[in-house]
C-alpha positions in Angstrom: 13.6 18.4 -10.2 14.0 21.0 -6.8 17.4 19.8 -5.2 19.0 19.7 -8.4 18.4 23.1 -9.3 19.7 24.1 -5.9 22.5 21.6 -6.0 23.0 22.6 -8.8 22.8 26.9 -8.7 24.4 27.4 -5.6 26.2 24.8 -4.7 24.2 22.9 -1.3 21.7 19.8 -1.1 18.4 20.0 1.0 18.6 16.6 2.7 15.2 16.3 3.2 13.5 16.4 -0.3 15.6 13.0 -0.8 13.9 11.9 2.1 10.4 12.7 1.2 11.1 11.2 -2.4 11.5 7.9 -0.1 8.0 8.0 1.8 6.2 9.3 -1.0 6.6 6.6 -2.9 6.5 4.0 -0.6 2.7 5.5 -0.4 2.0 5.5 -3.8 3.0 1.7 -3.9 0.8 1.2 -0.7 -2.2 3.1 -2.5 -1.5 1.8 -5.9 -1.0 -1.9 -3.7 -4.9 -0.8 -2.7 -6.4 -0.2 -6.3 -4.9 -3.4 -7.6 -6.4 -5.5 -4.8 -10.2 -4.2 -5.8 -9.9 -5.3 -9.2 -7.7 -8.5 -8.3 -5.4 -7.2 -9.9 -2.5 -7.9 -7.6 0.8 -10.9 -8.7 -0.5 -13.4 -8.8 1.3 -17.1 -9.4 -1.1 -18.6 -11.7 0.8 -21.2 -13.5 -1.2 -24.3 -11.7 -4.8 -22.9 -10.9 -5.2 -22.4 -14.9 -4.6 -25.8 -15.0 -8.4 -26.8 -12.3 -11.6 -27.4 -13.3 -14.2 -23.7 -13.1 -15.3 -25.2 -9.3 -12.0 -25.5 -8.1 -10.4 -22.3 -9.2 -13.0 -20.9 -7.4 -12.2 -22.8 -4.1 -8.6 -21.9 -4.7 -8.9 -18.4 -5.3 -11.3 -18.0 -2.2 -8.8 -19.9 0.3 -5.9 -17.4 -1.5 -8.3 -14.4 -0.5 -8.7 -15.4 2.9 -4.9 -16.6 3.2 -4.3 -12.7 2.5 -6.7 -11.6 4.2 -5.1 -12.8 7.5 -2.4 -11.6 6.2 -3.6 -8.0 5.4 -5.1 -8.1 9.3 -2.4 -8.9 10.7 0.3 -6.4 9.1 -3.0 -4.2 9.8 -2.5 -5.1 13.4 1.2 -5.0 14.0 1.4 -1.1 11.2 -0.5 0.2 13.7 1.3 -0.6 17.0 5.1 -0.5 14.9 3.3 3.6 14.6 2.1 3.8 18.3 6.5 2.4 19.5 7.6 5.7 16.9 4.9 8.0 18.8 6.2 6.7 22.0 9.4 6.8 21.5 9.8 10.3 19.4 11.5 8.4 16.5 12.7 11.2 14.2 14.3 11.4 10.9 17.8 10.2 11.2 18.9 11.9 7.9 17.1 14.9 7.3 14.9 17.9 9.1 11.8 16.6 7.6 8.6 18.8 9.8 6.7 15.6 11.0 7.9 12.9 13.2 8.4 8.9 11.5 5.2 7.9 12.8 2.7 10.2 10.6 4.9 8.5 7.6 4.8 5.3 9.1 1.2 5.3 9.4 0.4 4.0 5.6 1.4 1.1 6.7 -1.1 0.7 8.9 -4.4 2.4 6.7 -2.5 1.1 4.0 -3.0 -3.0 5.0 -6.7 -1.8 6.3 -8.3 -0.8 3.3 -7.3 -4.1 2.0 -8.1 -5.9 4.6 -11.9 -4.3 4.0 -11.5 -4.9 0.0 -10.9 -8.9 0.8 -13.2 -9.6 3.0 -15.7 -7.4 0.7 -14.3 -10.1 -2.0 -15.4 -12.8 -0.1 -18.8 -11.5 0.9 -19.9 -11.1 -2.5 -19.7 -7.8 -2.8 -18.2 -6.2 -6.2 -16.8 -2.8 -6.5 -19.0 -0.8 -8.7 -18.6 -0.1 -12.2 -17.6 3.1 -13.8 -19.8 4.9 -16.1 -17.4 6.6 -18.6 -18.2 9.0 -21.2 -17.6 7.7 -24.9 -15.1 8.8 -26.6 -14.6 11.6 -29.2 
């Protein structure tokens, strides 16, 4: 809205609004992935699993969580390295003048995958999320 107003009224464009929108979209995607992992609502291919007996279905879910855990832990580690390198080389946003370095925006990668790793680890250990109590509808 800000960009449209500035461009329409004053004929100027601020590149940082576009860049900031992209950063916020990526951050919200990671935050959503953390929440979906908590409830085991992330995208899964269940076509073949649905045909399995309950004990095999449980085993497939456990194996799936183990593989996801390995991926998330690896992505956390590589995300940390990625942020460290961006900070070391002083990488900045190329097309805008956002007032923070790129590594600040990239922190969502190790933080997001770290939280997903923790969620998966807790699920594999049998720790279930607490149910939130909601007030009855009027």
